[in-house]
N, C-alpha and C positions, 0 to 999 in steps of 0.2 A: 901184429902179430892177432891182435883180438878181431880186427877186422876182417882177417883171413878166415878165421875160423868160425864168425858169422857168417860168410860167403858160403864156406863149407856146408853149414846147416843150411843155409838158404837153398842150395842146390838142391840139396837131398830133402826138403821139404817139398820143392818141384817135383822131383822124382816120385816120389811120395804121393803127393794128389795126384799126377798122373797116373801112375800104375799100381796106388795104394786098393784102386777099387777092385782090379783084377786080382789083386793079393786076398782080399779079404772073401774072394769066391773058394780060393783054395786055404785058407786060415781065418775063420770067420772071426777069431778073436781079435784080429787087426781092424775090426768093422769100427768101435768106439773110437778109437784113435782117428779112423779116415774122416768119420761124420765130423770130428773137431776140425780137421784140416780143410776139410770142403766149408764147413759153415765160417770158419775164418778167411778162407780166400774169398767166398760170396760176400763178407760182410766189406772185405777191403775193396773189392770191385764195385758192389751195389753203393757203397757211402763213397767212391773217389776218391779214398785214403790213401796217401803213402802207406807202403807194406811197412811194420814196424821193426821188420827186420832190414830193409834195405836203410832205414832212418839208423838204426845201432851200426850197421855197417858204414857208413858216412861218417857218423860221429866219430870214428877210430881211424880214420882214413887219413892221412897226411895231404894228400888230394883226391879230394872225393870226385866222384863223377856227375853229370848234372841231372840225368834221368834216372828212370828206376832199374832195379836189378834186371830183370828180364828183357828190357830193351837194350841195356849195356852189355848184356853178354851175351845175349840170346839172339835177338831182333837184328842187332844193328851190324853183326856181323856177316849175317846173311840178306837184310833187306836194309840197306843204307840210308832210306827215307825214313826208316823208323817205325815204329806203332802206327799204321793207320789203320782207318774205320775196317777194312779186310782182314788185317792181320789181327788186331784185336778178335774179330770173331773166330780165326781159327785158332789161337790161344786158347781163348774161352772153350772152343771145341774140344781142344786137345785133353781138356780134364773133364768136361762134362758128356761127352760120350762114351767114355770107358767106364766113367764111372756110372752113368745112369745103366748102360748096359751090366755093368757088375750087380748091381742093386736090385735091376730087373730078376737077373738070375737068381740072386739071393732070395728076392720074394717067392720067387716061381718054387723054390726049394721048399719054401717054409710055408708058403698057402698053396701051392700049385698040388701037383703032384702027393697022393696018398692022403689030402685033406679030408675030412669027413663034415659033413653039413650036417647040425644037429638041428631037431625043430622043437 
C-alpha cells in the first residue's frame, strides 16, 4: 500500500513539475515550491541519479519493476523501445519549455512593464 501512495505522490510531482510553472503565473505563491521541484529534478537528471521516489516505491513493492517510474509507467506503454535519446529530450522539454515560458512571463511582469530605471 505504501508503494501505491508513493507512486501517487510521484505522479502528482510530475504533474506539478510540468504544469506548476504555468500555475505560478496565476498563483505566484506557488513559485517557491515549483523552484524546489525544478531544482530537485534538475539535480537528479544532471547527476544521473535514480529518483528517490522511485527508489522508495520499489523498496515497498513485492515485485519491483526494473526501470524508472517515468520509463515504466509513461514511456514504455507508448514507446516500447523505452527511453531513447530523442525520448529523453522530449521528456526534458515537457517540463523545461513550459517552466521557462512561465518564468519569463513572471520576470516580465516583475521587471518589464511599469519598471522604472533610476539614475
